[in-house]
N, CA, C, O and the ligand as a Tripos MOL2 file, in Angstrom:
@<TRIPOS>MOLECULE
protein
  317   315    80     0     0
PROTEIN
NO_CHARGES

@<TRIPOS>ATOM
      1 N         253.1880  181.5910   58.7130 N.3       1 MET1
      2 CA        252.7850  181.4110   57.3000 C.3       1 MET1
      3 C         253.8870  180.4790   56.6410 C.2       1 MET1
      4 O         255.0970  180.6660   56.7650 O.2       1 MET1
      5 N         253.3070  179.4640   55.9310 N.am      2 ARG2
      6 CA        254.3100  178.4960   55.3890 C.3       2 ARG2
      7 C         254.3720  178.7460   53.9310 C.2       2 ARG2
      8 O         253.3790  179.1100   53.3020 O.2       2 ARG2
      9 N         255.5380  178.5520   53.3850 N.am      3 THR3
     10 CA        255.7080  178.6260   51.9000 C.3       3 THR3
     11 C         255.8590  177.3600   51.3480 C.2       3 THR3
     12 O         256.8880  176.7530   51.6440 O.2       3 THR3
     13 N         255.0240  176.8120   50.5800 N.am      4 PRO4
     14 CA        255.2080  175.5610   49.9150 C.3       4 PRO4
     15 C         256.3970  175.3930   49.1450 C.2       4 PRO4
     16 O         256.7930  176.3210   48.4390 O.2       4 PRO4
     17 N         257.0510  174.2280   49.2100 N.am      5 GLY5
     18 CA        258.1450  174.0010   48.1630 C.3       5 GLY5
     19 C         259.5890  174.4350   48.8660 C.2       5 GLY5
     20 O         260.6510  174.3520   48.2500 O.2       5 GLY5
     21 N         259.5000  174.8540   50.0790 N.am      6 THR6
     22 CA        260.8020  175.1940   50.7310 C.3       6 THR6
     23 C         261.3090  174.0220   51.4140 C.2       6 THR6
     24 O         262.5290  173.8930   51.5150 O.2       6 THR6
     25 N         260.4740  173.0940   51.9270 N.am      7 GLU7
     26 CA        260.8020  171.9240   52.6040 C.3       7 GLU7
     27 C         260.9230  170.7460   51.5250 C.2       7 GLU7
     28 O         259.8940  170.1500   51.2060 O.2       7 GLU7
     29 N         262.1400  170.3990   50.9610 N.am      8 ARG8
     30 CA        262.2070  169.4180   50.0160 C.3       8 ARG8
     31 C         262.8390  168.1550   50.6340 C.2       8 ARG8
     32 O         263.8440  168.2520   51.3390 O.2       8 ARG8
     33 N         262.2690  166.9990   50.3780 N.am      9 PRO9
     34 CA        262.7370  165.7130   50.8520 C.3       9 PRO9
     35 C         264.0130  165.4310   50.4530 C.2       9 PRO9
     36 O         264.1420  164.2530   50.1180 O.2       9 PRO9
     37 N         265.1290  166.1820   50.3600 N.am     10 GLY10
     38 CA        266.3700  165.9500   49.7420 C.3      10 GLY10
     39 C         267.0870  164.7950   50.3740 C.2      10 GLY10
     40 O         267.7650  164.0110   49.7100 O.2      10 GLY10
     41 N         266.9240  164.7080   51.6640 N.am     11 GLU11
     42 CA        267.6370  163.6040   52.3660 C.3      11 GLU11
     43 C         266.9770  162.2530   52.0720 C.2      11 GLU11
     44 O         267.6430  161.2240   51.9590 O.2      11 GLU11
     45 N         265.7960  162.2880   51.9650 N.am     12 LEU12
     46 CA        264.9840  160.9430   51.6300 C.3      12 LEU12
     47 C         265.3150  160.4630   50.1680 C.2      12 LEU12
     48 O         265.3980  159.2750   49.8540 O.2      12 LEU12
     49 N         265.4870  161.4900   49.3390 N.am     13 VAL13
     50 CA        265.7430  161.1810   47.9470 C.3      13 VAL13
     51 C         267.2400  160.6370   47.9380 C.2      13 VAL13
     52 O         267.5510  159.6330   47.2960 O.2      13 VAL13
     53 N         268.1000  161.3370   48.6600 N.am     14 ALA14
     54 CA        269.5740  160.8000   48.6400 C.3      14 ALA14
     55 C         269.6160  159.4420   49.1640 C.2      14 ALA14
     56 O         270.3670  158.6490   48.5960 O.2      14 ALA14
     57 N         268.8810  159.0270   50.2260 N.am     15 SER15
     58 CA        269.0380  157.7050   50.7690 C.3      15 SER15
     59 C         268.4660  156.7680   49.9450 C.2      15 SER15
     60 O         268.9420  155.6370   49.8520 O.2      15 SER15
     61 N         267.3280  157.1820   49.2330 N.am     16 LEU16
     62 CA        266.8780  156.2420   48.2570 C.3      16 LEU16
     63 C         267.7490  155.9520   47.0400 C.2      16 LEU16
     64 O         267.7610  154.8730   46.4480 O.2      16 LEU16
     65 N         268.4460  156.9790   46.7400 N.am     17 LYS17
     66 CA        269.4050  156.8320   45.5530 C.3      17 LYS17
     67 C         270.4640  155.8520   46.0250 C.2      17 LYS17
     68 O         270.8880  154.9860   45.2590 O.2      17 LYS17
     69 N         270.9150  155.9790   47.3230 N.am     18 GLN18
     70 CA        271.9830  155.0580   47.7990 C.3      18 GLN18
     71 C         271.4610  153.6300   47.8890 C.2      18 GLN18
     72 O         272.1860  152.6850   47.5780 O.2      18 GLN18
     73 N         270.2290  153.4660   48.3040 N.am     19 PHE19
     74 CA        269.6670  152.0990   48.4230 C.3      19 PHE19
     75 C         269.6170  151.5790   46.9880 C.2      19 PHE19
     76 O         270.0880  150.4640   46.7620 O.2      19 PHE19
     77 N         269.0460  152.3520   45.9360 N.am     20 LEU20
     78 CA        268.9340  151.8050   44.6640 C.3      20 LEU20
     79 C         270.2960  151.4330   43.9380 C.2      20 LEU20
     80 O         270.4140  150.4800   43.1680 O.2      20 LEU20
     81 N         271.3190  152.3240   44.2930 N.am     21 ASN21
     82 CA        272.6190  152.0590   43.7900 C.3      21 ASN21
     83 C         273.1030  150.7550   44.2790 C.2      21 ASN21
     84 O         273.6110  149.9430   43.5070 O.2      21 ASN21
     85 N         272.9420  150.5020   45.6950 N.am     22 ALA22
     86 CA        273.4650  149.2970   46.3730 C.3      22 ALA22
     87 C         272.6890  148.0890   45.6840 C.2      22 ALA22
     88 O         273.3160  147.0800   45.3640 O.2      22 ALA22
     89 N         271.3790  148.1930   45.4680 N.am     23 GLN23
     90 CA        270.6720  147.1010   44.9570 C.3      23 GLN23
     91 C         271.0960  146.7500   43.5410 C.2      23 GLN23
     92 O         271.1740  145.5690   43.2020 O.2      23 GLN23
     93 N         271.3680  147.7320   42.7160 N.am     24 SER24
     94 CA        271.6620  147.5500   41.3250 C.3      24 SER24
     95 C         273.0830  146.9030   41.0640 C.2      24 SER24
     96 O         273.3600  146.4300   39.9620 O.2      24 SER24
     97 N         273.9930  146.9020   42.1490 N.am     25 VAL25
     98 CA        275.2340  146.4190   42.0070 C.3      25 VAL25
     99 C         275.4220  145.1630   42.8780 C.2      25 VAL25
    100 O         276.5300  144.6630   43.0690 O.2      25 VAL25
    101 N         274.1750  144.6390   43.4420 N.am     26 ALA26
    102 CA        274.2500  143.5570   44.3500 C.3      26 ALA26
    103 C         274.5200  142.2580   43.5580 C.2      26 ALA26
    104 O         273.8720  141.9930   42.5460 O.2      26 ALA26
    105 N         275.5170  141.4310   44.0530 N.am     27 PRO27
    106 CA        275.7970  140.2040   43.2400 C.3      27 PRO27
    107 C         274.6650  139.2920   43.2210 C.2      27 PRO27
    108 O         273.9910  139.1000   44.2330 O.2      27 PRO27
    109 N         274.3990  138.6530   41.9740 N.am     28 THR28
    110 CA        273.2740  137.9840   41.7360 C.3      28 THR28
    111 C         273.7320  136.4120   41.9820 C.2      28 THR28
    112 O         274.2420  135.7900   41.0510 O.2      28 THR28
    113 N         273.5470  135.8530   43.1560 N.am     29 LYS29
    114 CA        273.9510  134.4820   43.4000 C.3      29 LYS29
    115 C         272.7840  133.6570   43.1270 C.2      29 LYS29
    116 O         271.6750  134.1760   43.0040 O.2      29 LYS29
    117 N         272.9760  132.3460   43.0210 N.am     30 THR30
    118 CA        271.9330  131.3610   42.8080 C.3      30 THR30
    119 C         271.2230  131.1790   44.2690 C.2      30 THR30
    120 O         271.7810  130.7440   45.2770 O.2      30 THR30
    121 N         270.0150  131.5630   44.1670 N.am     31 VAL31
    122 CA        269.1760  131.3450   45.4470 C.3      31 VAL31
    123 C         268.0360  130.4270   45.1630 C.2      31 VAL31
    124 O         267.4520  130.4450   44.0790 O.2      31 VAL31
    125 N         267.7160  129.6100   46.1600 N.am     32 HIS32
    126 CA        266.5790  128.6810   46.0500 C.3      32 HIS32
    127 C         265.4100  129.1850   46.8510 C.2      32 HIS32
    128 O         265.5170  129.8300   47.8940 O.2      32 HIS32
    129 N         264.2320  128.8170   46.2410 N.am     33 CYS33
    130 CA        263.0320  129.1990   46.8970 C.3      33 CYS33
    131 C         262.8170  128.5060   48.2350 C.2      33 CYS33
    132 O         263.0650  127.3040   48.3320 O.2      33 CYS33
    133 N         262.3590  129.2230   49.2860 N.am     34 ALA34
    134 CA        262.2460  128.6280   50.5910 C.3      34 ALA34
    135 C         261.0220  127.8150   50.5260 C.2      34 ALA34
    136 O         260.9050  126.9380   51.3820 O.2      34 ALA34
    137 N         259.9920  127.9770   49.5570 N.am     35 GLU35
    138 CA        258.8480  127.1780   49.6260 C.3      35 GLU35
    139 C         258.9870  125.8070   48.8700 C.2      35 GLU35
    140 O         258.5530  124.7680   49.3680 O.2      35 GLU35
    141 N         259.6190  125.8460   47.6300 N.am     36 CYS36
    142 CA        259.6180  124.6330   46.8040 C.3      36 CYS36
    143 C         261.0330  124.3510   46.4270 C.2      36 CYS36
    144 O         261.2250  123.2830   45.8470 O.2      36 CYS36
    145 N         261.9960  125.0800   46.6430 N.am     37 GLY37
    146 CA        263.3730  124.7210   46.3750 C.3      37 GLY37
    147 C         263.8340  124.9300   44.9280 C.2      37 GLY37
    148 O         264.9250  124.5010   44.5510 O.2      37 GLY37
    149 N         263.0000  125.5880   44.1270 N.am     38 SER38
    150 CA        263.3440  125.8910   42.8640 C.3      38 SER38
    151 C         264.4000  126.9270   42.7900 C.2      38 SER38
    152 O         264.5000  127.6830   43.7560 O.2      38 SER38
    153 N         265.1920  127.0720   41.7990 N.am     39 VAL39
    154 CA        266.0970  128.1680   41.6410 C.3      39 VAL39
    155 C         265.3640  129.4010   41.3440 C.2      39 VAL39
    156 O         264.5640  129.4520   40.4100 O.2      39 VAL39
    157 N         265.6190  130.4260   42.1340 N.am     40 LEU40
    158 CA        264.9010  131.7260   41.8360 C.3      40 LEU40
    159 C         265.5300  132.3200   40.5620 C.2      40 LEU40
    160 O         266.7060  132.1430   40.2440 O.2      40 LEU40
    161 N         264.6330  133.0450   39.8620 N.am     41 ARG41
    162 CA        265.0820  133.8130   38.7060 C.3      41 ARG41
    163 C         265.2310  135.2390   39.0180 C.2      41 ARG41
    164 O         264.7610  135.6200   40.0900 O.2      41 ARG41
    165 N         265.8000  136.0710   38.2650 N.am     42 TYR42
    166 CA        265.8590  137.4990   38.3990 C.3      42 TYR42
    167 C         265.2130  138.1560   37.2480 C.2      42 TYR42
    168 O         265.4610  137.9100   36.0670 O.2      42 TYR42
    169 N         264.3220  139.0560   37.7190 N.am     43 LEU43
    170 CA        263.6240  139.9150   36.6770 C.3      43 LEU43
    171 C         264.0830  141.3740   36.6520 C.2      43 LEU43
    172 O         263.7660  142.1590   37.5450 O.2      43 LEU43
    173 N         264.7860  141.6910   35.6760 N.am     44 PRO44
    174 CA        265.3930  143.1580   35.6110 C.3      44 PRO44
    175 C         264.2250  144.1280   35.6570 C.2      44 PRO44
    176 O         263.3660  144.1250   34.7750 O.2      44 PRO44
    177 N         264.2020  144.9010   36.6240 N.am     45 THR45
    178 CA        263.1870  145.8910   36.8730 C.3      45 THR45
    179 C         263.8150  147.2980   36.7750 C.2      45 THR45
    180 O         264.8560  147.6260   37.3460 O.2      45 THR45
    181 N         263.0600  148.0930   35.9820 N.am     46 GLN46
    182 CA        263.5470  149.5320   36.0090 C.3      46 GLN46
    183 C         262.8630  150.3470   37.0530 C.2      46 GLN46
    184 O         261.6370  150.3460   37.1610 O.2      46 GLN46
    185 N         263.6870  151.0730   37.8560 N.am     47 PHE47
    186 CA        263.2100  151.9890   38.7900 C.3      47 PHE47
    187 C         263.5830  153.4020   38.4930 C.2      47 PHE47
    188 O         264.7080  153.6840   38.0820 O.2      47 PHE47
    189 N         262.6500  154.2980   38.6960 N.am     48 TRP48
    190 CA        262.9400  155.6650   38.5830 C.3      48 TRP48
    191 C         262.3600  156.4590   39.7810 C.2      48 TRP48
    192 O         261.3120  156.1540   40.3510 O.2      48 TRP48
    193 N         263.1450  157.4990   40.0980 N.am     49 LEU49
    194 CA        262.6170  158.4010   41.0970 C.3      49 LEU49
    195 C         261.9720  159.6440   40.5460 C.2      49 LEU49
    196 O         262.4670  160.2370   39.5870 O.2      49 LEU49
    197 N         261.0290  159.9830   41.0600 N.am     50 GLU50
    198 CA        260.2370  161.0950   40.5760 C.3      50 GLU50
    199 C         261.1260  162.4390   40.7020 C.2      50 GLU50
    200 O         261.6060  162.8260   41.7670 O.2      50 GLU50
    201 N         261.2570  163.0120   39.6130 N.am     51 GLY51
    202 CA        262.1440  164.2020   39.5630 C.3      51 GLY51
    203 C         263.5570  163.8770   39.2490 C.2      51 GLY51
    204 O         264.3940  164.7780   39.1990 O.2      51 GLY51
    205 N         263.8730  162.6110   39.0300 N.am     52 CYS52
    206 CA        265.2850  162.3380   38.6990 C.3      52 CYS52
    207 C         265.1990  161.6730   37.2290 C.2      52 CYS52
    208 O         264.3220  160.8770   36.8960 O.2      52 CYS52
    209 N         266.1890  162.1000   36.4550 N.am     53 GLU53
    210 CA        266.1870  161.5320   35.0340 C.3      53 GLU53
    211 C         266.9250  160.1610   34.9930 C.2      53 GLU53
    212 O         266.7150  159.3470   34.0940 O.2      53 GLU53
    213 N         267.7380  159.9620   35.9420 N.am     54 GLU54
    214 CA        268.4010  158.6960   35.9690 C.3      54 GLU54
    215 C         267.4870  157.5290   36.4380 C.2      54 GLU54
    216 O         266.5370  157.7660   37.1830 O.2      54 GLU54
    217 N         267.7480  156.3500   36.0350 N.am     55 GLY55
    218 CA        267.0340  155.2110   36.4580 C.3      55 GLY55
    219 C         267.8650  154.0500   36.8840 C.2      55 GLY55
    220 O         269.0740  154.1060   36.6620 O.2      55 GLY55
    221 N         267.3700  153.0310   37.4540 N.am     56 TRP56
    222 CA        268.1130  152.0420   38.0070 C.3      56 TRP56
    223 C         267.4760  150.6770   37.3970 C.2      56 TRP56
    224 O         266.2590  150.5540   37.2580 O.2      56 TRP56
    225 N         268.3960  149.6750   37.0480 N.am     57 ASN57
    226 CA        268.0150  148.4330   36.5730 C.3      57 ASN57
    227 C         268.3100  147.3590   37.7020 C.2      57 ASN57
    228 O         269.4480  146.9020   37.8050 O.2      57 ASN57
    229 N         267.3880  146.9950   38.4690 N.am     58 ILE58
    230 CA        267.5250  146.1800   39.6160 C.3      58 ILE58
    231 C         266.8150  144.8390   39.4320 C.2      58 ILE58
    232 O         265.6150  144.7780   39.1660 O.2      58 ILE58
    233 N         267.6540  143.6910   39.5940 N.am     59 PRO59
    234 CA        267.2080  142.4820   39.4610 C.3      59 PRO59
    235 C         266.3580  142.0050   40.6370 C.2      59 PRO59
    236 O         266.8820  141.9080   41.7460 O.2      59 PRO59
    237 N         265.0200  141.6890   40.4430 N.am     60 LEU60
    238 CA        264.1620  141.2080   41.5740 C.3      60 LEU60
    239 C         264.0750  139.6990   41.4930 C.2      60 LEU60
    240 O         263.7560  139.1500   40.4380 O.2      60 LEU60
    241 N         264.3620  139.0090   42.6210 N.am     61 PRO61
    242 CA        264.2620  137.6250   42.5180 C.3      61 PRO61
    243 C         262.8500  137.1990   42.6300 C.2      61 PRO61
    244 O         262.0840  137.8720   43.3200 O.2      61 PRO61
    245 N         262.4180  136.0950   41.9860 N.am     62 TYR62
    246 CA        261.0510  135.6240   42.0330 C.3      62 TYR62
    247 C         261.1570  134.0840   41.7830 C.2      62 TYR62
    248 O         262.0770  133.6220   41.1070 O.2      62 TYR62
    249 N         260.2550  133.3570   42.3100 N.am     63 CYS63
    250 CA        260.2070  131.8910   42.0900 C.3      63 CYS63
    251 C         259.2450  131.5460   40.8790 C.2      63 CYS63
    252 O         258.0380  131.7740   40.9610 O.2      63 CYS63
    253 N         259.7730  131.0370   39.8540 N.am     64 PRO64
    254 CA        259.0080  130.7170   38.6710 C.3      64 PRO64
    255 C         257.8850  129.6940   38.8950 C.2      64 PRO64
    256 O         256.9620  129.5820   38.0880 O.2      64 PRO64
    257 N         257.9810  128.9460   40.0140 N.am     65 ASP65
    258 CA        257.0350  127.8440   40.2690 C.3      65 ASP65
    259 C         255.8990  128.4070   41.3160 C.2      65 ASP65
    260 O         254.6960  128.1750   41.1930 O.2      65 ASP65
    261 N         256.4260  129.1030   42.2530 N.am     66 CYS66
    262 CA        255.3560  129.6720   43.1540 C.3      66 CYS66
    263 C         254.6750  130.9940   42.7490 C.2      66 CYS66
    264 O         253.5610  131.3510   43.1300 O.2      66 CYS66
    265 N         255.4900  131.6660   41.9310 N.am     67 HIS67
    266 CA        254.9490  133.0270   41.5280 C.3      67 HIS67
    267 C         255.1360  133.1990   40.0040 C.2      67 HIS67
    268 O         255.8820  134.0520   39.5220 O.2      67 HIS67
    269 N         254.4350  132.3640   39.3140 N.am     68 PRO68
    270 CA        254.6670  132.5770   37.8490 C.3      68 PRO68
    271 C         253.8950  133.6340   37.2370 C.2      68 PRO68
    272 O         253.1520  133.4240   36.2790 O.2      68 PRO68
    273 N         254.0670  134.8410   37.8080 N.am     69 LEU69
    274 CA        253.3580  136.1410   37.4770 C.3      69 LEU69
    275 C         253.9330  136.7710   36.2400 C.2      69 LEU69
    276 O         253.2450  137.5340   35.5620 O.2      69 LEU69
    277 N         255.2490  136.4590   35.9040 N.am     70 PHE70
    278 CA        255.9750  137.2590   34.9630 C.3      70 PHE70
    279 C         255.8950  136.4450   33.5670 C.2      70 PHE70
    280 O         256.0750  135.2270   33.5990 O.2      70 PHE70
    281 N         255.6810  136.9720   32.5840 N.am     71 PRO71
    282 CA        255.6470  136.2480   31.2740 C.3      71 PRO71
    283 C         257.1630  136.1350   30.7770 C.2      71 PRO71
    284 O         257.7150  136.9310   30.0160 O.2      71 PRO71
    285 N         257.7450  134.9640   31.3680 N.am     72 VAL72
    286 CA        259.2030  134.8510   31.1220 C.3      72 VAL72
    287 C         259.4550  133.9090   29.8410 C.2      72 VAL72
    288 O         260.5690  133.8350   29.3210 O.2      72 VAL72
    289 N         258.3820  133.2250   29.3910 N.am     73 SER73
    290 CA        258.5390  132.3170   28.2160 C.3      73 SER73
    291 C         257.6970  132.6540   27.1260 C.2      73 SER73
    292 O         256.7210  131.9790   26.8010 O.2      73 SER73
    293 N         258.1040  133.8000   26.4990 N.am     74 GLY74
    294 CA        257.4280  134.1400   25.3110 C.3      74 GLY74
    295 C         255.9400  134.6060   25.5280 C.2      74 GLY74
    296 O         255.0560  134.4510   24.6860 O.2      74 GLY74
    297 N         255.7840  135.1470   26.6570 N.am     75 GLY75
    298 CA        254.4760  135.7300   26.9190 C.3      75 GLY75
    299 C         253.4500  134.7380   27.4560 C.2      75 GLY75
    300 O         252.2760  135.0700   27.6170 O.2      75 GLY75
    301 N         253.9440  133.4140   27.7550 N.am     76 THR76
    302 CA        253.0680  132.5280   28.3450 C.3      76 THR76
    303 C         252.6890  132.9110   29.7710 C.2      76 THR76
    304 O         253.5150  133.1350   30.6560 O.2      76 THR76
    305 N         251.3000  132.9690   29.9220 N.am     77 PHE77
    306 CA        250.9600  133.2630   31.3980 C.3      77 PHE77
    307 C         250.0620  132.0510   31.8620 C.2      77 PHE77
    308 O         249.0990  131.6100   31.2360 O.2      77 PHE77
    309 N         250.5070  131.6270   32.9700 N.am     78 ILE78
    310 CA        249.8140  130.3730   33.6380 C.3      78 ILE78
    311 C         248.8310  130.9220   34.6760 C.2      78 ILE78
    312 O         249.2690  131.6050   35.6020 O.2      78 ILE78
    313 N         247.7040  130.6940   34.5840 N.am     79 SER79
    314 CA        246.6900  131.1440   35.6320 C.3      79 SER79
    315 C         246.1100  129.9450   36.2990 C.2      79 SER79
    316 O         245.2650  130.0780   37.1840 O.2      79 SER79
    317 ZN        258.8800  128.3600   44.9790 Zn       80 ZN80
@<TRIPOS>BOND
     1     1     2 1
     2     2     3 1
     3     3     4 2
     4     3     5 am
     5     5     6 1
     6     6     7 1
     7     7     8 2
     8     7     9 am
     9     9    10 1
    10    10    11 1
    11    11    12 2
    12    11    13 am
    13    13    14 1
    14    14    15 1
    15    15    16 2
    16    15    17 am
    17    17    18 1
    18    18    19 1
    19    19    20 2
    20    19    21 am
    21    21    22 1
    22    22    23 1
    23    23    24 2
    24    23    25 am
    25    25    26 1
    26    26    27 1
    27    27    28 2
    28    27    29 am
    29    29    30 1
    30    30    31 1
    31    31    32 2
    32    31    33 am
    33    33    34 1
    34    34    35 1
    35    35    36 2
    36    35    37 am
    37    37    38 1
    38    38    39 1
    39    39    40 2
    40    39    41 am
    41    41    42 1
    42    42    43 1
    43    43    44 2
    44    43    45 am
    45    45    46 1
    46    46    47 1
    47    47    48 2
    48    47    49 am
    49    49    50 1
    50    50    51 1
    51    51    52 2
    52    51    53 am
    53    53    54 1
    54    54    55 1
    55    55    56 2
    56    55    57 am
    57    57    58 1
    58    58    59 1
    59    59    60 2
    60    59    61 am
    61    61    62 1
    62    62    63 1
    63    63    64 2
    64    63    65 am
    65    65    66 1
    66    66    67 1
    67    67    68 2
    68    67    69 am
    69    69    70 1
    70    70    71 1
    71    71    72 2
    72    71    73 am
    73    73    74 1
    74    74    75 1
    75    75    76 2
    76    75    77 am
    77    77    78 1
    78    78    79 1
    79    79    80 2
    80    79    81 am
    81    81    82 1
    82    82    83 1
    83    83    84 2
    84    83    85 am
    85    85    86 1
    86    86    87 1
    87    87    88 2
    88    87    89 am
    89    89    90 1
    90    90    91 1
    91    91    92 2
    92    91    93 am
    93    93    94 1
    94    94    95 1
    95    95    96 2
    96    95    97 am
    97    97    98 1
    98    98    99 1
    99    99   100 2
   100    99   101 am
   101   101   102 1
   102   102   103 1
   103   103   104 2
   104   103   105 am
   105   105   106 1
   106   106   107 1
   107   107   108 2
   108   107   109 am
   109   109   110 1
   110   110   111 1
   111   111   112 2
   112   111   113 am
   113   113   114 1
   114   114   115 1
   115   115   116 2
   116   115   117 am
   117   117   118 1
   118   118   119 1
   119   119   120 2
   120   119   121 am
   121   121   122 1
   122   122   123 1
   123   123   124 2
   124   123   125 am
   125   125   126 1
   126   126   127 1
   127   127   128 2
   128   127   129 am
   129   129   130 1
   130   130   131 1
   131   131   132 2
   132   131   133 am
   133   133   134 1
   134   134   135 1
   135   135   136 2
   136   135   137 am
   137   137   138 1
   138   138   139 1
   139   139   140 2
   140   139   141 am
   141   141   142 1
   142   142   143 1
   143   143   144 2
   144   143   145 am
   145   145   146 1
   146   146   147 1
   147   147   148 2
   148   147   149 am
   149   149   150 1
   150   150   151 1
   151   151   152 2
   152   151   153 am
   153   153   154 1
   154   154   155 1
   155   155   156 2
   156   155   157 am
   157   157   158 1
   158   158   159 1
   159   159   160 2
   160   159   161 am
   161   161   162 1
   162   162   163 1
   163   163   164 2
   164   163   165 am
   165   165   166 1
   166   166   167 1
   167   167   168 2
   168   167   169 am
   169   169   170 1
   170   170   171 1
   171   171   172 2
   172   171   173 am
   173   173   174 1
   174   174   175 1
   175   175   176 2
   176   175   177 am
   177   177   178 1
   178   178   179 1
   179   179   180 2
   180   179   181 am
   181   181   182 1
   182   182   183 1
   183   183   184 2
   184   183   185 am
   185   185   186 1
   186   186   187 1
   187   187   188 2
   188   187   189 am
   189   189   190 1
   190   190   191 1
   191   191   192 2
   192   191   193 am
   193   193   194 1
   194   194   195 1
   195   195   196 2
   196   195   197 am
   197   197   198 1
   198   198   199 1
   199   199   200 2
   200   199   201 am
   201   201   202 1
   202   202   203 1
   203   203   204 2
   204   203   205 am
   205   205   206 1
   206   206   207 1
   207   207   208 2
   208   207   209 am
   209   209   210 1
   210   210   211 1
   211   211   212 2
   212   211   213 am
   213   213   214 1
   214   214   215 1
   215   215   216 2
   216   215   217 am
   217   217   218 1
   218   218   219 1
   219   219   220 2
   220   219   221 am
   221   221   222 1
   222   222   223 1
   223   223   224 2
   224   223   225 am
   225   225   226 1
   226   226   227 1
   227   227   228 2
   228   227   229 am
   229   229   230 1
   230   230   231 1
   231   231   232 2
   232   231   233 am
   233   233   234 1
   234   234   235 1
   235   235   236 2
   236   235   237 am
   237   237   238 1
   238   238   239 1
   239   239   240 2
   240   239   241 am
   241   241   242 1
   242   242   243 1
   243   243   244 2
   244   243   245 am
   245   245   246 1
   246   246   247 1
   247   247   248 2
   248   247   249 am
   249   249   250 1
   250   250   251 1
   251   251   252 2
   252   251   253 am
   253   253   254 1
   254   254   255 1
   255   255   256 2
   256   255   257 am
   257   257   258 1
   258   258   259 1
   259   259   260 2
   260   259   261 am
   261   261   262 1
   262   262   263 1
   263   263   264 2
   264   263   265 am
   265   265   266 1
   266   266   267 1
   267   267   268 2
   268   267   269 am
   269   269   270 1
   270   270   271 1
   271   271   272 2
   272   271   273 am
   273   273   274 1
   274   274   275 1
   275   275   276 2
   276   275   277 am
   277   277   278 1
   278   278   279 1
   279   279   280 2
   280   279   281 am
   281   281   282 1
   282   282   283 1
   283   283   284 2
   284   283   285 am
   285   285   286 1
   286   286   287 1
   287   287   288 2
   288   287   289 am
   289   289   290 1
   290   290   291 1
   291   291   292 2
   292   291   293 am
   293   293   294 1
   294   294   295 1
   295   295   296 2
   296   295   297 am
   297   297   298 1
   298   298   299 1
   299   299   300 2
   300   299   301 am
   301   301   302 1
   302   302   303 1
   303   303   304 2
   304   303   305 am
   305   305   306 1
   306   306   307 1
   307   307   308 2
   308   307   309 am
   309   309   310 1
   310   310   311 1
   311   311   312 2
   312   311   313 am
   313   313   314 1
   314   314   315 1
   315   315   316 2
@<TRIPOS>SUBSTRUCTURE
     1 MET1         2 RESIDUE 1 A MET
     2 ARG2         6 RESIDUE 1 A ARG
     3 THR3        10 RESIDUE 1 A THR
     4 PRO4        14 RESIDUE 1 A PRO
     5 GLY5        18 RESIDUE 1 A GLY
     6 THR6        22 RESIDUE 1 A THR
     7 GLU7        26 RESIDUE 1 A GLU
     8 ARG8        30 RESIDUE 1 A ARG
     9 PRO9        34 RESIDUE 1 A PRO
    10 GLY10       38 RESIDUE 1 A GLY
    11 GLU11       42 RESIDUE 1 A GLU
    12 LEU12       46 RESIDUE 1 A LEU
    13 VAL13       50 RESIDUE 1 A VAL
    14 ALA14       54 RESIDUE 1 A ALA
    15 SER15       58 RESIDUE 1 A SER
    16 LEU16       62 RESIDUE 1 A LEU
    17 LYS17       66 RESIDUE 1 A LYS
    18 GLN18       70 RESIDUE 1 A GLN
    19 PHE19       74 RESIDUE 1 A PHE
    20 LEU20       78 RESIDUE 1 A LEU
    21 ASN21       82 RESIDUE 1 A ASN
    22 ALA22       86 RESIDUE 1 A ALA
    23 GLN23       90 RESIDUE 1 A GLN
    24 SER24       94 RESIDUE 1 A SER
    25 VAL25       98 RESIDUE 1 A VAL
    26 ALA26      102 RESIDUE 1 A ALA
    27 PRO27      106 RESIDUE 1 A PRO
    28 THR28      110 RESIDUE 1 A THR
    29 LYS29      114 RESIDUE 1 A LYS
    30 THR30      118 RESIDUE 1 A THR
    31 VAL31      122 RESIDUE 1 A VAL
    32 HIS32      126 RESIDUE 1 A HIS
    33 CYS33      130 RESIDUE 1 A CYS
    34 ALA34      134 RESIDUE 1 A ALA
    35 GLU35      138 RESIDUE 1 A GLU
    36 CYS36      142 RESIDUE 1 A CYS
    37 GLY37      146 RESIDUE 1 A GLY
    38 SER38      150 RESIDUE 1 A SER
    39 VAL39      154 RESIDUE 1 A VAL
    40 LEU40      158 RESIDUE 1 A LEU
    41 ARG41      162 RESIDUE 1 A ARG
    42 TYR42      166 RESIDUE 1 A TYR
    43 LEU43      170 RESIDUE 1 A LEU
    44 PRO44      174 RESIDUE 1 A PRO
    45 THR45      178 RESIDUE 1 A THR
    46 GLN46      182 RESIDUE 1 A GLN
    47 PHE47      186 RESIDUE 1 A PHE
    48 TRP48      190 RESIDUE 1 A TRP
    49 LEU49      194 RESIDUE 1 A LEU
    50 GLU50      198 RESIDUE 1 A GLU
    51 GLY51      202 RESIDUE 1 A GLY
    52 CYS52      206 RESIDUE 1 A CYS
    53 GLU53      210 RESIDUE 1 A GLU
    54 GLU54      214 RESIDUE 1 A GLU
    55 GLY55      218 RESIDUE 1 A GLY
    56 TRP56      222 RESIDUE 1 A TRP
    57 ASN57      226 RESIDUE 1 A ASN
    58 ILE58      230 RESIDUE 1 A ILE
    59 PRO59      234 RESIDUE 1 A PRO
    60 LEU60      238 RESIDUE 1 A LEU
    61 PRO61      242 RESIDUE 1 A PRO
    62 TYR62      246 RESIDUE 1 A TYR
    63 CYS63      250 RESIDUE 1 A CYS
    64 PRO64      254 RESIDUE 1 A PRO
    65 ASP65      258 RESIDUE 1 A ASP
    66 CYS66      262 RESIDUE 1 A CYS
    67 HIS67      266 RESIDUE 1 A HIS
    68 PRO68      270 RESIDUE 1 A PRO
    69 LEU69      274 RESIDUE 1 A LEU
    70 PHE70      278 RESIDUE 1 A PHE
    71 PRO71      282 RESIDUE 1 A PRO
    72 VAL72      286 RESIDUE 1 A VAL
    73 SER73      290 RESIDUE 1 A SER
    74 GLY74      294 RESIDUE 1 A GLY
    75 GLY75      298 RESIDUE 1 A GLY
    76 THR76      302 RESIDUE 1 A THR
    77 PHE77      306 RESIDUE 1 A PHE
    78 ILE78      310 RESIDUE 1 A ILE
    79 SER79      314 RESIDUE 1 A SER
    80 ZN80       317 GROUP 0 **** ****
C-alpha cells in the first residue's frame, strides 16, 4: 500500500534551485546571433518553482532580428 505524498521530489527541486541560482547570477556578456550576427538582447524573465515563494529573475538571450517575438519597443509587434 502506497501513501501519497511521502515521496517528495526534494532533490529535484534542490537541483532546480541550484540551476536557477546559477543562471540568475550568470554574467551577461555581449553575444552575437549565430544566424544574422546581431547583438543578442536579454529579456529579464521571472521564474518560479511550484511550492516555493521565492522567484528568480533570469535574463534570457534572444535575437531581435530573428526572433522579434517580444514587445521590446513600446509594445510594437512585428508579424
Ligand atoms: Zn539573428
